N, C-alpha and C positions, 0 to 999 in steps of 0.2 A: 944128544948130537953135539959134536965137538964144535966150539966157537960160538954157540948161541946161549944168550943169557936167559935163564928161566924166569917166567912171569910169576910175580908174587901177588897174592890176594891183597885188597885194600885193607888198610889198617882200620881200627874202630873209630878213630878221631875224624878221619875224612868222611866216613859214612854218616856220622852224626851231623857234620857241617852241611852236607847236601840236603838232608831232611829239613834242616832249619831254614835254609833259603827257600825251599818249596812252600813251606808253611807261611813264611812271611809274605810271599807273593799272593797267596790265596787270601790271606787276611786283608791285604791292601785292596784287592779287587772288591771284596765284600764291603769294605768301608766306603769306597767310592760310590758303589751302587746305592748304599743306604743314604749317603749324603745327597746324591742326585734326586732320590725319591723325596727326601725331606724338602729340598729347595723347590722342586716342582709343585709339591703340595702347598707350600707357603705362598708361592706366586699365584697359584690358582685361587686360593682363598682370599688373597689381598686385593684382587681386581674385581670390582662390582660388575654384574652382568649389564647394567644400564650404560656403563662406560666402556665396554669392550665389545664392539660390534662383531668382530670376527668370532669371538668365543660364543656370543649369543647365536650367531648364524649356525655355527657348528652344532651347538646344543639343539637348535630348532630342527636342523636337518636330521640330527640323531633322533629327536622326539618323533618327527613325522615318519621317519623310517621305521620307528618302533610302533607307530600308531597309524595304520592305513586309513582308518575312519577319519582321523583329523586331517590327513593329507588330502583326501577327497573334498572335505569341507573347505579347506583353504583354497583349493583350486577353483571350486565353485564361487567362493567369495571373490577371488580376484577377477573372474570373468564377469560377474555381476557388477562389480565396481567399475571395471573398464567400460562396459556397455552403458552404465548409468552416466558416466562422463561423456560418452559419445552422444547419447540422446540429449543431454543438456547442451552440448555444443550445437547440435542441429536445431534445437529450440531457439538458441541464441541467434543462429543464422536466420531462422524464420522471422524472428522478431526484428532483426536488423533490416531484412529485405522488405519488410512490410508487405507480405504476400496478400494478394487480393482475398484469398480464402484463409481464414484463421484456423481451419480444421487441422492442418499439419502442425501448427504451433501448439494447439491443445493436445494432440496425440503425443508429440515428443515430450511436452511438459509432464503429461500423465505417466508416460513410460519411464521417464527419468525419476519421478517421485517413487514409482513402484519398485524400480531396481534399487534405489537408495534405501527404501524400507527393507527390501530383501537382504541387502548387504548388512544392515544392522542386525537382522535376525541370524544371519550366517556367522556373525562375529561371536555369538553366544556359544557356550560349550554344548556339544551334542554327545549323548551317552551311548546311543546304540544305533544300529543300522535302520531300525524301523522309524526312528525320529528323523534320520538324515534323508531317507528316500523321498518323502513329500517335498522337502526343501529343494532337493536336487532336481526333482521333476518340474517344480514351479520355476526354478532358476533357468533350466534348459528351455522351457517354453517362452519365458520372458526374453532370454537372450536370442532365441530363434526369431521372435517377433521383432526385436530391435534390429537384427541383421537384415531382415526382410524390408523393414521400413527404410533403413539407411540405403539399402540397395535400390529401392524404388525412388527415393528422393534425391539421391546424389546427383543424378544427371540434371534434374530440374533445378536443384540448388546451384549447381555449377553454372547453369544457364542464367539463373537469376543474378548470380554474382557478376557474370559477364555483362548482363543487361545494365546492372547498376553501375558498373565501371564505365560502360558506354554512355550512360546518362550523365555521369559525372564529367566525362570528356566533352559531351555535347554542351553541357552547362558552361564549362570553362571556355569553350570556343564561342558560345553565344555572348558571354561576358566580353571577350576580346572583340567580337564583332560589334557589340554595342558601343564599346569605347572607341573603336575605329570609326563608326558612323558619327558619333558625337564630334570627334576630331575633324572628320571630313565635312560635317555640316558647319562647324565653326570656321574651317578654312574656306569653305564655299561662300559663307555669308560675308566673311571679310573680303573675299575677292569680288563678290557682287556689290557690296556696299562701298567699296573704295572707288576712287576716280582714276581710271587708267591714265597714263601719261599722255596718250594721244588726245583723249577727251579734254584733259586740262589744257593742253597746248592749243586745241581748237578754241576753247572759251577765251583764253588769254589773247589770242590773235584777233578774235572778233571784237573783244573789248578795246584792244589797241586800235583797231580800225575805227571804232566809234569815237574814241578820244581824238584821233588824228583828223577826222572829217566830221565834226559835229553838225554842220549845216546839212550835209547829205542825208543824215539819219534823223533829222529833227522830227519829221512826220513818219513815224515808224510803224504805221498800221495801214492795212489796205481795206479796213472795214469802216463804213460810215455809220453814224448814229441810227439811221433808218434800218440798215441791215441788222444791227444788233437786236432790234426789237421786232423784226418781221417774223411772225409766227408761221408764215408760209415757206420759209427757208428751213433747211435742215441744219440744226445746230448741234455741235459736238463740243464737249468740255474735255480738255487735256491739261493735267496738272503735272508738271515735270521741270527739272532743271538740266535735262540731258538734251543738248541741242541736236545732235545727230539722230537720236532716237525719235524725237518729235518730227524732225524733217522726213525721216523714212515713213513714219505713220501717215503724215499728211500727204506725202507724195503717193503712197500706195492707195489711199482712199480716193484721191483725185483721178489717178490713172484708171481706176476701176469704176468710176461713177459715170452714170449715163448722162446726167446733167450737172457737171461740176460747178457751174455758176450758181447753183442753188445751195451749195454747201458752205457753211460758215464754221470755222474752227476757232474756238475760244481757248487760247493758250495762256495759262497762268503759271508763273515761275517765281523763284526766289529773287529778291531784289539784287542779289549778287550776280545773277545770270541774266537779268533783264536786258542789259545792253547787248550782250552776245546774241540773245535770241532775236532781238529786233534787227540787228545787223544782218543776220542770216536771212530773214524773210524779206528784207529790203533788197539785198543782193540777189537772192534767189526767190523772186516773187512766185506765188502759186500759179500754176498753169491753168489755162482754159476757164478763166474767170472765177475760180474759187477764191474765197476770202479767208484771211487769217487775222485774228486780233491777238496781240501779245500784251499782257498786263502783269503787274507785280502783285504779290500778296498784300503788300503795304497799301495798295490803292483802295482796298475794301475797308472803309473806316469802321464798319460795325464789328470787325474782328478785333476785339479788345478783351482784356482780362476780365472786365466786368460782365461781359456777355458770354464769352466762350470759355468753358473749363479747360479746353486744350491750350488756348493761349495763356491762361493763368498758370497751368502746370509748366509749360515751356518757359515762361518768364520766371518761374520759380526754380528753374534749374533742371527740369526733367529732360535728360538727353535721349531717352528712349522714345520720345514723341516727336512728330513732325507736323507742323501746321499745314505744310503743303499736302501731305498725305490725307489730312482730315478735312480739306476743303470740300470734298465730295458731300459732306453733311450740311453744306450751306448753299447748295445750288439755287433754291428758291430766292434767297436773299441776294445772291450774286447776280441773278438774271431775273428780276421781278416781272418783266414783261413777257417772258416765254412761258409756254404751256407744256412743252415737252422738250427734252434734251437727252442726248446719248453721251454717256461717259465712256471714254476710251483711255485705257492705260497706255503708257509710252512704249511698252514692250510687246505690242501687238502689230500685226501686219494685215492690212485689208486686202482681200483677194476678189471680192465681188461688190456690186453696188449695194449700198446700205439703206437706200430709201425705203425698202420694205419694212424697216424697223419702225417707221412712222405710221405704218398701216397695221401694226400688231395691236390687236384688241387686248388691253390689259384688264378688262372686266372690273374697272374701278380700282385696281391695285395701284400701288405707288411704283413698284420696282419690277422690271422685267429682266430676268437673268437666267442663265443656263444652270440647272442643278448639277451637283457633283456627286451625289450619293448613289450608291448601289449596294444592296445587301446592308451590312452594318457599317459600311465605309463612309467617312466624311458626313457624319450627322452632328447635330448640335452638341452631343456629349463629347466630341473631340475638341471643341473649341471653347466651351464654357465650363466653369467649375460648378458642378451641380451639388457640391457639398454646402454651398452658400444658399441660405433660404431665399434671398432675392432672386436667385437664378432658378432654384428648384421649384419655387411656387409660381413662376411666371412662364416657364418654357418647358417644352417636352424634349427630353434627351434624344428621342427618336426622330425629331423633326429633321427634314432634309436640308442640308446646307447647299449654298449656291456659290457662284464665283464672281469676283470683280474682274473687270477687263473689258467687257461689253455689257453695258447696263442701260436700259431704256427707263427713264424716269418721267412719270406723269407729275409735273410740278403742281398742277391744281390739286390733284389727290394728295400730294405731299403736304400742301398747306392745310388741306381739310383734316388730315390725320394728325397734324402737328408732330411730324416725325422728328424735326430738329429738337423740339422740347424733349422728346423721348430720348434722343441721343444725349442731350445734356444731362438728363437724369441719371442714366446708366454710366456715362463717362465720369460723373462726379462720384458715383458709388465705387467705381473702379480706380479711384485715385491711388490706392495702395497696391493695385495690380493683383487683387485676389479673385476677381470675377473672370478675367481672361488675361492672356499675355498682352501687355500694352504695346509691345513692339509690332503686333499685327493689327491691321485695320479691319480685317474681315470680321472678327467677332463683334466689333462695334456695329458693323452693318447688319449682322445676323439679329442682334437684339433690337436694332432700330426698325428694321423692316420685317419683323416677325409677323406672320399672317397677312402681310401686305405685299408679298412677292409673287409674281406670276411666272411660272416656268416658260422659258423660251425653247424653241426647237434647237437641238444640240448642234445643228449645222451652222448656226449663227456664230458659235464660239467653240473652237477646238483648242484644248489646252495641253500642256505637258512638254512643249518643245524646248523648254529650258531645263529639263531634268530627266525626261523619259525617252530613251533611245528607241522605243518600240511603238511609237504612235503609228497607227495604220496609214499607209500612203493614200488609201481611198478616203479616209476621214479628212486628211489634209487637203486633198484635191477638191473635195466637196464643201469645204468650210468657207464661209463668208469671211471669217476673221480667224487667224491662227495666233496663238498666244505663247510667247516665250517665257512663261512663268517658271520660276525656279532660279537657281543661281547661275546657270550657264547661259548668260545673256548673249545674244548674237554679236554684240560689239566687243566681247571679251575674248581673250585667247582660249579660254576654257569652253567655248561654245561647242555644241555638238555639230560636227562637220556635215552630217547628213541633212541638217536643216538650215545651215547658215546661209546657203545660197538663196533661200526663200526671203531672207531679209536683205542681203547685200544687193540684190538686183534692183532695189528701190533707192539705193544710196545715190545721191546727186554727186557723181564723180567729177562733174565740171566745176565744182566749187574748188578754187585754187588752194584754199587753206587746208583741205584734206591732204593733198600731196605734201604740203609743208610740214604737216604734223605726223607723217609716216603712219597713216592708218593701215596701210597694207591690204586694202580691200581689192 
């Protein structure tokens, strides 16, 4: 064809060059493959199995995949180990919860031990199917039993855990309540033991009146010597430094007495309050012929440190003791010519005639008092320390306690039984406060008049109006004497309002000093 250049075949040199390039490429690829294989083999041999977790896992999976018998054994081993740990955990729960029945604890401990032993046997090599089959059956039975026990016990264990948590919460709340009660009792005792501003004002104004008009109050008693020793009169002992409380007590007794002229009230007070007490009863003389004698503790000369352990302790610096509170143990010496006397505390209110107390037959006993025990409540074990041999060997912890507030004392029987000597004996033993709480006078009375106390009818003395808001209205209405024992005294702001009117209705509001001292009654 015209104009077209003819194609010529390749020369020999060019053909040789193409073959050489192809051979070189093939050789290079083979070299690279050989080098890669060498490097991989070197890396694999240089890494120990114990330090290469991934390689070990791969080899193990490969081994298990190649050994089905070992794979089954490993699965059973894992199940047995897991259920052994579960049984051990439930045994620990049972031990922690201190279950009433120890059967569950023993079952779980035994099951855990069995599964642990089984796991040890499963860890050993197994050669054939016949050797594996008994182990597999035993493991399945044990695992089935473990699952069944866990299923049955889970709900009970969960309940026990909830109960334990609830008990812990209750314990914590009780601890808080106990602390709150202690703080409340401390605050109440401080409030009850302190002198309110109004009472302090009243005492100061009465003493100021005594100083300003000494002649008017020189003869500050309405009782003559004959009245003091007349056994045919009704004699009451009152030991107090609270002017308004003594006034209310005497006023209530006189207003409810059938023959007020036969009633004699022996008031003994601290020397500091003697003038105030005298001025009050001179300015507000007892009505209807009743008689009031006011004396100071210092007037009783026999009360000295050589005779009375209480005086000795007080003079020695004991601030937890009060001579005034312990005068009740010296009634025969204070009133030697009397045969019977009634002790009234200053926080009581009389609602009925008390002459019946002189007709009560004490059956030769020294003390007539209302008992306060019922069930296991308020027995001697509450007030005395029975770990001390002097107490344990002489008294019964189940003996029934009684109350101060309204007490009839047969002074002749007192002298015969030598009760004051008995009081001195135990008061001296309690000098360090180990037999009873020295701040309370009742335990001393319990040991002094043990087996010589005659129970009185409960209507003579109803207690609790100074701490119990739930005293029965019928009990209060039928009571001859109501007692504001406790810290909520009726002359304090913390008094229980539902009972306060029972006390305030006997307050002599015509005494001008009450308004001056803002009593707010």
